C-alpha positions as a Python dict, from the first residue, in 0.01 Angstrom:
ca = {
    (1, 'X'): (0, 0, 0),
    (2, 'X'): (-240, -294, -27),
    (3, 'X'): (-183, -656, -115),
    (4, 'X'): (-457, -895, -226),
    (5, 'X'): (-461, -1272, -263),
    (6, 'X'): (-733, -1490, -417),
    (7, 'X'): (-841, -1838, -319),
    (8, 'X'): (-1126, -2076, -383),
    (9, 'X'): (-1094, -2163, -748),
    (10, 'X'): (-1143, -2514, -877),
    (11, 'X'): (-1318, -2748, -1117),
    (12, 'X'): (-1697, -2771, -1107),
    (13, 'X'): (-1974, -2890, -1333),
    (14, 'X'): (-2216, -2661, -1511),
    (15, 'X'): (-2495, -2548, -1281),
    (16, 'X'): (-2287, -2580, -966),
    (17, 'X'): (-2162, -2305, -737),
    (18, 'X'): (-1824, -2180, -622),
    (19, 'X'): (-1716, -1905, -385),
    (20, 'X'): (-1396, -1711, -436),
    (21, 'X'): (-1227, -1516, -159),
    (22, 'X'): (-996, -1218, -181),
    (23, 'X'): (-791, -1145, 129),
    (24, 'X'): (-669, -786, 149),
    (25, 'X'): (-388, -665, 372),
    (26, 'X'): (-194, -345, 422),
    (27, 'X'): (-332, 9, 430),
    (28, 'X'): (-703, -68, 402),
    (29, 'X'): (-802, 297, 438),
    (30, 'X'): (-667, 380, 91),
    (31, 'X'): (-892, 132, -93),
    (32, 'X'): (-1163, 296, -304),
    (33, 'X'): (-1306, -23, -450),
    (34, 'X'): (-1231, -391, -496),
    (35, 'X'): (-1319, -574, -811),
    (36, 'X'): (-1321, -926, -945),
    (37, 'X'): (-1192, -966, -1299),
    (38, 'X'): (-1149, -1268, -1520),
    (39, 'X'): (-946, -1362, -1825),
    (40, 'X'): (-1028, -1656, -2046),
    (41, 'X'): (-770, -1799, -2290),
    (42, 'X'): (-733, -1574, -2592),
    (43, 'X'): (-957, -1306, -2446),
    (44, 'X'): (-903, -974, -2274),
    (45, 'X'): (-936, -940, -1901),
    (46, 'X'): (-1283, -818, -1809),
    (47, 'X'): (-1451, -679, -1501),
    (48, 'X'): (-1693, -925, -1345),
    (49, 'X'): (-1808, -745, -1031),
    (50, 'X'): (-1700, -454, -815),
    (51, 'X'): (-1780, -324, -469),
    (52, 'X'): (-1698, 31, -363),
    (53, 'X'): (-1585, 168, -29),
    (54, 'X'): (-1946, 267, 39),
    (55, 'X'): (-2079, -77, -44),
    (56, 'X'): (-2224, -12, -389),
    (57, 'X'): (-2195, -301, -630),
    (58, 'X'): (-2195, -341, -1004),
    (59, 'X'): (-2184, -648, -1228),
    (60, 'X'): (-2108, -742, -1583),
    (61, 'X'): (-2425, -819, -1776),
    (62, 'X'): (-2306, -1176, -1833),
    (63, 'X'): (-2309, -1257, -1460),
    (64, 'X'): (-2600, -1049, -1330),
    (65, 'X'): (-2838, -1263, -1128),
    (66, 'X'): (-2581, -1543, -1095),
    (67, 'X'): (-2282, -1386, -918),
    (68, 'X'): (-2279, -1187, -595),
    (69, 'X'): (-1993, -977, -461),
    (70, 'X'): (-1980, -911, -88),
    (71, 'X'): (-1734, -844, 193),
    (72, 'X'): (-1693, -917, 559),
    (73, 'X'): (-1757, -657, 828),
    (74, 'X'): (-1389, -576, 859),
    (75, 'X'): (-1373, -515, 482),
    (76, 'X'): (-1060, -728, 462),
    (77, 'X'): (-1210, -1019, 271),
    (78, 'X'): (-1411, -979, -46),
    (79, 'X'): (-1613, -1269, -176),
    (80, 'X'): (-1748, -1364, -515),
    (81, 'X'): (-2032, -1612, -489),
    (82, 'X'): (-2081, -1775, -827),
    (83, 'X'): (-2402, -1971, -882),
    (84, 'X'): (-2541, -2146, -1188),
    (85, 'X'): (-2196, -2162, -1338),
    (86, 'X'): (-2161, -2206, -1712),
    (87, 'X'): (-1870, -2339, -1920),
    (88, 'X'): (-1820, -1986, -2052),
    (89, 'X'): (-1737, -1874, -1698),
    (90, 'X'): (-1413, -2071, -1723),
    (91, 'X'): (-1125, -1830, -1672),
    (92, 'X'): (-854, -1715, -1437),
    (93, 'X'): (-1022, -1491, -1182),
    (94, 'X'): (-832, -1198, -1036),
    (95, 'X'): (-902, -973, -743),
    (96, 'X'): (-787, -610, -768),
    (97, 'X'): (-794, -326, -518),
    (98, 'X'): (-817, 31, -648),
    (99, 'X'): (-597, 236, -419),
    (100, 'X'): (-582, 609, -364),
    (101, 'X'): (-254, 733, -515),
    (102, 'X'): (-105, 387, -576),
    (103, 'X'): (-334, 261, -848),
    (104, 'X'): (-462, -94, -883),
    (105, 'X'): (-312, -382, -687),
    (106, 'X'): (-364, -724, -847),
    (107, 'X'): (-365, -1069, -699),
    (108, 'X'): (-203, -1370, -860),
    (109, 'X'): (-530, -1514, -988),
    (110, 'X'): (-719, -1837, -929),
    (111, 'X'): (-837, -2079, -1196),
    (112, 'X'): (-1207, -2157, -1231),
    (113, 'X'): (-1300, -2435, -1471),
    (114, 'X'): (-1660, -2524, -1545),
    (115, 'X'): (-1719, -2849, -1729),
    (116, 'X'): (-2029, -2912, -1938),
}
Protein backbone atom coordinates (compact mmCIF):
# COMPACT_ATOMS: atom_id res chain seq x y z
CA UNK A 1 0.00 0.00 0.00
CA UNK A 2 0.89 3.70 -0.18
CA UNK A 3 1.51 6.24 2.52
CA UNK A 4 1.42 10.01 1.98
CA UNK A 5 2.57 12.89 4.16
CA UNK A 6 1.99 16.61 3.62
CA UNK A 7 4.26 19.51 4.47
CA UNK A 8 4.58 23.19 3.72
CA UNK A 9 1.58 24.74 5.37
CA UNK A 10 1.77 27.99 7.27
CA UNK A 11 0.48 31.50 7.81
CA UNK A 12 0.63 33.97 4.92
CA UNK A 13 -1.00 37.23 3.97
CA UNK A 14 -3.56 37.60 1.21
CA UNK A 15 -1.93 37.78 -2.20
CA UNK A 16 1.12 35.77 -1.16
CA UNK A 17 2.14 32.30 -2.29
CA UNK A 18 2.74 28.97 -0.61
CA UNK A 19 3.83 25.57 -1.89
CA UNK A 20 2.63 22.35 -0.33
CA UNK A 21 4.42 19.05 -0.78
CA UNK A 22 3.06 15.53 -0.57
CA UNK A 23 5.64 12.79 -0.14
CA UNK A 24 4.41 9.37 -1.23
CA UNK A 25 6.01 6.08 -0.25
CA UNK A 26 5.22 2.40 -0.65
CA UNK A 27 3.89 0.65 -3.74
CA UNK A 28 3.90 3.58 -6.16
CA UNK A 29 2.78 1.42 -9.09
CA UNK A 30 -0.73 1.06 -7.62
CA UNK A 31 -1.45 4.80 -7.55
CA UNK A 32 -4.06 5.92 -10.08
CA UNK A 33 -4.16 9.57 -9.06
CA UNK A 34 -3.13 11.93 -6.29
CA UNK A 35 -5.30 14.76 -5.17
CA UNK A 36 -5.14 17.74 -2.87
CA UNK A 37 -8.22 18.33 -0.75
CA UNK A 38 -9.06 20.94 1.84
CA UNK A 39 -11.47 21.31 4.72
CA UNK A 40 -12.34 24.63 6.28
CA UNK A 41 -14.00 24.83 9.73
CA UNK A 42 -17.66 23.90 9.51
CA UNK A 43 -17.40 22.87 5.87
CA UNK A 44 -17.12 19.60 4.01
CA UNK A 45 -13.84 18.41 2.63
CA UNK A 46 -13.51 19.38 -1.03
CA UNK A 47 -11.24 18.46 -3.90
CA UNK A 48 -8.85 21.25 -4.82
CA UNK A 49 -6.69 19.68 -7.52
CA UNK A 50 -5.85 16.24 -8.83
CA UNK A 51 -3.19 14.72 -11.06
CA UNK A 52 -3.61 11.32 -12.67
CA UNK A 53 -1.07 8.60 -13.38
CA UNK A 54 -0.87 9.89 -16.96
CA UNK A 55 -0.29 13.46 -15.87
CA UNK A 56 -3.72 14.94 -16.52
CA UNK A 57 -4.79 17.60 -14.07
CA UNK A 58 -8.07 19.04 -12.90
CA UNK A 59 -8.92 21.89 -10.54
CA UNK A 60 -11.80 23.20 -8.52
CA UNK A 61 -13.30 26.29 -10.11
CA UNK A 62 -12.40 28.33 -7.04
CA UNK A 63 -8.66 27.80 -7.53
CA UNK A 64 -8.31 27.67 -11.32
CA UNK A 65 -5.63 30.07 -12.50
CA UNK A 66 -4.19 30.43 -8.98
CA UNK A 67 -3.17 26.91 -7.94
CA UNK A 68 -0.98 24.45 -9.84
CA UNK A 69 -0.56 20.75 -9.10
CA UNK A 70 2.62 19.05 -10.30
CA UNK A 71 4.95 16.19 -9.43
CA UNK A 72 8.60 15.35 -9.60
CA UNK A 73 10.04 13.03 -12.24
CA UNK A 74 10.04 10.08 -9.87
CA UNK A 75 6.34 10.70 -9.14
CA UNK A 76 7.02 10.39 -5.43
CA UNK A 77 6.41 14.01 -4.50
CA UNK A 78 3.31 15.92 -5.53
CA UNK A 79 3.25 19.68 -5.17
CA UNK A 80 0.50 22.23 -4.86
CA UNK A 81 1.69 25.70 -5.78
CA UNK A 82 -0.77 28.22 -4.40
CA UNK A 83 -0.53 31.79 -5.69
CA UNK A 84 -2.66 34.85 -5.05
CA UNK A 85 -3.95 33.31 -1.86
CA UNK A 86 -7.21 34.57 -0.41
CA UNK A 87 -8.57 34.38 3.16
CA UNK A 88 -11.17 31.91 1.90
CA UNK A 89 -8.35 29.50 1.04
CA UNK A 90 -7.77 29.02 4.76
CA UNK A 91 -8.24 25.34 5.56
CA UNK A 92 -6.50 22.13 6.47
CA UNK A 93 -5.06 20.75 3.25
CA UNK A 94 -4.86 17.00 2.74
CA UNK A 95 -3.06 14.89 0.20
CA UNK A 96 -4.72 11.63 -0.87
CA UNK A 97 -3.55 8.83 -3.15
CA UNK A 98 -6.14 6.78 -5.01
CA UNK A 99 -4.84 3.23 -5.00
CA UNK A 100 -5.81 0.26 -7.11
CA UNK A 101 -7.65 -2.19 -4.84
CA UNK A 102 -6.83 -0.41 -1.57
CA UNK A 103 -8.85 2.76 -1.99
CA UNK A 104 -7.78 6.23 -0.92
CA UNK A 105 -4.83 6.80 1.39
CA UNK A 106 -4.95 10.10 3.30
CA UNK A 107 -2.23 12.16 4.86
CA UNK A 108 -2.51 13.85 8.23
CA UNK A 109 -3.14 17.30 6.78
CA UNK A 110 -1.35 20.62 6.96
CA UNK A 111 -2.85 23.93 8.04
CA UNK A 112 -2.90 26.87 5.65
CA UNK A 113 -4.01 30.20 7.07
CA UNK A 114 -4.37 33.29 4.92
CA UNK A 115 -4.79 36.58 6.73
CA UNK A 116 -6.48 39.58 5.16
